[in-house]
N, C-alpha and C positions, 0 to 999 in steps of 0.2 A: 503493499499500500503505500509506504513512505517513497518508493522508488517509483510511483505514479503507472505501475502495474495494475491492469484490470485482473485481479483473481479469475474471474469466471470467464473471460475472455480467452486467459492462459491455460484453465482446463478445458476449455472448449477446442483450443489449437493442439494442445498435448495429447487430449483423449487419452487412452487405455494406458498411454506412456508414464503416467503419474502412477508412482506406487505408494504414494503418503502424502499427506498436507499436513501444515502445521497451521493452526487456527489461532489468531487474535484480531481483537478488535483494539482500535487507538482512537483518540480523540481528536488527531488533527494529524496532518501529514509533516508536520514540524517532528525534528529530530527529539525533543523533549517532550512530546506528546505523551499523555499517559496513556497505559493500556487498562482498557475499560471492559466490562460485561459484551459479552457475544451480541452483536445487534443492536448494542448501544452507540457506536461509534459510526466512523465511517465506512467500514466495510459493509456491501451490500449482501447482506447473508442470506436472502430468499436468494438471489440472483446466483451464489456463489453454490448452494443446495441445488437449485434448478439444473444448473452445468453438470455439477456431479451427476444427476438423474439422467440428462441427456446423454451424457457420454457413458452410460452404464458401467460405471465404475464398480470394480468387485466390492462384494458386503464388507470383506476383509481387508481392505483397504488401511494402511496405517495412518492413524488420525490423532495427531495429539493437539490439545488444548492449552495454552498459553492462558492462566487464568490468576490473575491478581486482583480477587474480590476483596472486599472490606471484612478486614479482620475480624473486627467486632460483632458483624453478622455476616459469614460467608454463604450460609445455607440458602437465603432468598436468590441472591445475584448466580449462584452455582445453578439452581435450578432453570434461570433462564437457558443457561449454557447447555444443560440438559435436553431442555425442549428443541433447540437448534441440533441438537446432535442426533436426536429420535427423529427429526424433519426427514432427515436423508434417509 
């Protein structure tokens, strides 16, 4: 995202050559932006998962989630991340 790549377009271009993805959402494209909840920042999460479905990614694709949630209440924002994971 910070490199101005469109993740969904990259997935569509590379197709089944993708063996794993690392997900994180950030508040802006600047180098000092915050890592925030998936779907709450500049990542078009719906489009990303649509691209994964369209390219018929295998169900066992490696998917890591970078998550720096609210330490005082980690469960609510983690549930949002799980929602997006289940969407795929």
